[in-house]
C-alpha positions as CSV (number, residue, x, y, z in Angstrom):
1,M,-11.4,-181.9,-217.0
2,Q,-13.7,-184.7,-218.3
3,A,-13.6,-188.2,-218.0
4,R,-12.2,-189.4,-221.1
5,V,-15.0,-191.9,-222.3
6,R,-14.5,-193.7,-226.2
7,P,-16.5,-190.8,-228.7
8,E,-18.8,-192.0,-231.4
9,A,-17.5,-189.5,-233.5
10,L,-14.2,-186.6,-233.1
11,L,-15.4,-183.2,-234.4
12,F,-11.7,-181.6,-236.0
13,D,-11.1,-178.4,-236.9
14,L,-9.2,-177.9,-240.3
15,D,-6.7,-174.9,-240.8
16,G,-4.1,-175.6,-238.2
17,T,-5.5,-179.0,-237.2
18,L,-5.1,-180.8,-240.1
19,F,-3.6,-179.0,-242.4
20,Q,-1.1,-177.0,-242.9
21,T,-2.4,-173.9,-244.1
22,E,0.2,-171.5,-244.7
23,T,1.6,-174.0,-247.3
24,L,-1.5,-173.1,-249.3
25,S,-2.9,-169.7,-248.4
26,V,0.3,-167.4,-248.0
27,P,1.0,-167.4,-251.6
28,A,-2.8,-167.0,-252.4
29,Y,-3.1,-163.9,-249.4
30,E,-0.3,-162.2,-251.8
31,R,-1.9,-163.1,-255.1
32,T,-5.0,-161.8,-253.3
33,F,-3.8,-158.2,-252.7
34,A,-1.9,-158.0,-255.6
35,D,-5.3,-158.1,-257.5
36,L,-6.8,-155.7,-255.5
37,R,-4.3,-153.2,-256.1
38,R,-4.6,-154.0,-259.7
39,E,-8.3,-153.5,-259.6
40,G,-8.0,-150.3,-257.4
41,L,-9.3,-151.5,-254.7
42,W,-6.0,-151.5,-251.9
43,R,-3.3,-148.9,-252.2
44,G,0.1,-149.4,-250.5
45,P,1.9,-153.0,-249.6
46,T,0.0,-156.5,-248.7
47,P,-0.3,-155.8,-245.0
48,P,1.8,-158.5,-243.2
49,V,1.1,-162.2,-243.5
50,E,1.5,-162.2,-239.0
51,R,-1.5,-160.3,-239.4
52,F,-3.6,-162.7,-241.4
53,L,-2.2,-166.4,-239.9
54,G,-3.3,-165.1,-236.5
55,S,-6.8,-164.4,-237.3
56,L,-7.0,-167.9,-239.1
57,G,-9.7,-169.3,-236.9
58,L,-12.2,-167.0,-237.0
59,L,-15.0,-166.0,-239.7
60,L,-14.0,-163.9,-242.4
61,D,-14.8,-161.3,-242.1
62,E,-13.2,-161.2,-238.4
63,I,-9.9,-162.0,-240.3
64,W,-10.1,-159.4,-242.9
65,H,-11.3,-157.0,-240.2
66,N,-8.2,-157.9,-238.5
67,V,-6.0,-157.9,-242.0
68,M,-7.6,-154.9,-243.4
69,P,-9.3,-152.9,-241.2
70,E,-9.8,-149.6,-242.9
71,A,-11.2,-151.5,-245.6
72,D,-14.9,-151.0,-246.7
73,A,-17.4,-154.3,-246.9
74,A,-16.8,-154.7,-250.5
75,T,-13.0,-154.9,-250.0
76,R,-13.7,-157.5,-247.5
77,R,-16.2,-159.3,-250.2
78,R,-13.7,-158.8,-252.9
79,A,-11.1,-159.9,-251.1
80,D,-13.0,-163.5,-250.3
81,E,-13.6,-164.3,-254.1
82,L,-10.3,-163.3,-254.6
83,L,-8.2,-165.4,-251.8
84,L,-10.9,-168.5,-252.1
85,Q,-10.5,-168.4,-256.1
86,H,-6.3,-168.6,-255.7
87,Q,-6.7,-171.4,-252.8
88,L,-8.6,-173.5,-255.1
89,A,-6.2,-173.2,-258.1
90,G,-3.3,-173.1,-255.6
91,L,-5.3,-176.9,-254.9
92,Q,-5.8,-177.7,-258.4
93,Q,-1.8,-177.3,-258.9
94,G,-0.4,-179.4,-255.6
95,E,-0.2,-176.4,-253.5
96,G,-0.7,-177.4,-249.5
97,R,-0.2,-179.8,-247.2
98,L,-1.5,-181.8,-244.5
99,Y,0.4,-182.2,-240.9
100,P,2.5,-185.1,-240.4
101,G,0.6,-188.3,-239.3
102,V,-2.8,-187.0,-240.4
103,P,-3.7,-190.1,-243.4
104,D,-3.0,-192.7,-240.9
105,T,-4.8,-191.3,-238.0
106,L,-7.2,-190.5,-239.4
107,Q,-7.3,-194.4,-240.8
108,G,-6.9,-195.7,-237.4
109,L,-9.5,-193.8,-236.0
110,A,-11.8,-195.0,-238.5
111,E,-11.0,-198.5,-237.9
112,L,-11.8,-198.4,-234.3
113,G,-15.7,-197.3,-235.7
114,C,-15.4,-193.6,-234.8
115,Q,-17.5,-190.8,-237.4
116,L,-14.9,-188.2,-238.4
117,F,-16.7,-184.4,-239.4
118,V,-14.5,-181.2,-240.0
119,A,-16.3,-178.2,-238.2
120,S,-14.4,-175.0,-239.8
121,N,-15.1,-171.3,-239.8
122,G,-13.8,-171.8,-243.8
123,L,-15.6,-171.2,-247.0
124,E,-17.4,-174.7,-248.0
125,A,-15.9,-174.5,-251.6
126,Y,-12.5,-174.2,-249.5
127,V,-13.2,-177.2,-246.6
128,K,-14.2,-179.8,-248.9
129,G,-11.6,-178.5,-251.8
130,V,-8.7,-178.8,-249.0
131,L,-10.4,-182.3,-247.9
132,E,-10.5,-183.3,-251.7
133,A,-7.4,-182.4,-252.7
134,T,-5.2,-183.4,-250.5
135,G,-7.1,-187.4,-250.1
136,I,-8.5,-187.6,-246.8
137,A,-12.5,-187.0,-247.7
138,R,-13.1,-190.7,-247.5
139,W,-12.4,-191.0,-244.1
140,F,-15.1,-188.3,-242.9
141,T,-18.8,-188.1,-242.6
142,G,-19.4,-185.0,-243.4
143,A,-17.7,-181.3,-243.9
144,Y,-19.4,-179.4,-241.7
145,S,-18.7,-175.0,-242.5
146,A,-19.5,-171.8,-241.7
147,G,-19.6,-170.5,-245.3
148,E,-22.3,-173.6,-245.7
149,Y,-24.3,-173.3,-243.0
150,Q,-23.8,-169.3,-241.8
151,T,-23.4,-169.5,-238.6
152,A,-22.1,-166.7,-236.4
153,S,-20.1,-168.7,-234.4
154,K,-17.5,-172.0,-234.0
155,V,-20.0,-172.7,-231.0
156,E,-23.4,-172.7,-232.8
157,L,-21.9,-174.5,-236.0
158,V,-21.0,-177.4,-233.3
159,R,-24.2,-177.2,-231.9
160,L,-25.4,-177.6,-235.2
161,L,-23.6,-181.0,-236.4
162,L,-24.4,-182.6,-233.5
163,S,-28.2,-181.8,-233.6
164,R,-28.1,-183.1,-237.1
165,Q,-25.8,-186.2,-237.0
166,G,-27.7,-187.3,-233.7
167,L,-24.6,-187.1,-232.2
168,T,-24.6,-187.8,-228.0
169,S,-20.7,-188.3,-227.8
170,A,-18.2,-186.1,-229.6
171,W,-14.4,-185.0,-229.4
172,M,-14.1,-181.3,-230.3
173,V,-10.2,-181.3,-232.0
174,G,-8.8,-178.1,-232.5
175,D,-6.0,-175.2,-232.3
176,R,-7.7,-172.3,-231.0
177,Q,-9.7,-170.7,-228.6
178,S,-12.9,-170.8,-230.9
179,D,-12.8,-174.7,-231.0
180,V,-12.0,-174.8,-227.1
181,E,-14.9,-173.0,-226.4
182,A,-17.1,-174.8,-229.5
183,G,-16.5,-178.0,-227.7
184,K,-16.6,-176.2,-223.9
185,H,-19.8,-174.6,-224.9
186,N,-20.9,-177.9,-226.3
187,G,-20.3,-180.3,-223.7
188,L,-17.7,-182.3,-225.4
189,F,-14.7,-183.4,-224.2
190,V,-11.7,-181.2,-225.9
191,V,-8.0,-181.9,-227.8
192,G,-6.1,-179.0,-227.7
193,C,-3.6,-179.3,-231.0
194,D,-0.5,-177.3,-230.1
195,Y,1.7,-177.7,-233.2
196,G,0.5,-175.4,-236.3
197,G,2.0,-172.2,-234.6
198,F,-1.1,-169.9,-234.8
199,H,-2.1,-169.8,-231.3
200,Q,-1.4,-167.8,-228.2
201,P,0.0,-169.5,-225.3
202,D,-3.4,-169.2,-223.1
203,E,-5.5,-170.1,-225.3
204,L,-6.0,-174.0,-225.3
205,A,-5.4,-173.8,-221.1
206,E,-9.0,-174.7,-221.1
207,A,-8.4,-178.0,-223.2
208,D,-8.9,-181.2,-221.2
209,V,-5.6,-182.3,-223.0
210,V,-3.0,-180.6,-225.4
211,I,-1.3,-182.7,-228.2
212,H,1.9,-182.0,-229.8
213,S,1.9,-184.1,-232.6
214,F,-1.5,-185.1,-234.6
215,S,-0.6,-188.7,-234.0
216,Q,-1.2,-188.6,-230.1
217,L,-4.6,-188.5,-230.7
218,L,-4.6,-192.0,-231.9
219,P,-3.2,-193.4,-229.0
220,L,-5.3,-191.1,-226.4
221,V,-8.9,-192.3,-228.4
222,R,-7.7,-196.3,-228.2
223,Q,-7.1,-196.1,-223.9
224,A,-10.4,-194.2,-223.4
225,H,-13.2,-196.6,-222.9
């Protein structure tokens, strides 16, 4: 475990860390497959939603490969488009919830002088749409997404973020193995989030510390020096 040093910045995953994505994305997923059937691009029942939820945190192409491995590239691209349309429409209709304690914790971290960033494998419009719709965008210095920067992994995205922002001390906060790897490969202290329910038990094994509610993060940062 690394020494716990007060970070100048915290980098957050979005889905499963800040945002209860199932409250938005499960309805959008169901609507996406209804549209794919209507357009003749998919036959049969909607693939199990557990397959989709278990893939969250991966790049979109990897998600669709897991959800519908038999589909061709054009169908997967159309699924990308439809899912985003339904997610953004859902946000406008008030769908989607943050995890308990997120706004208060972000406010507290900002008051400590920490810069806050999002590092997500999602699409740019989705990531920024969630931050705006949930009212937490004001606490973030920047939102980095694989969709905007076309990065091939979370490791690469975090490296880009650190370089562009000139950061020398940061913590990575996330719920999936990709977040742990992104932090470790970039020399960051890693906080694993064990409350979203999307990860396998061993995915957070290499995190420096694991929290069981988002509100536990602020005391950790306050105690670091």
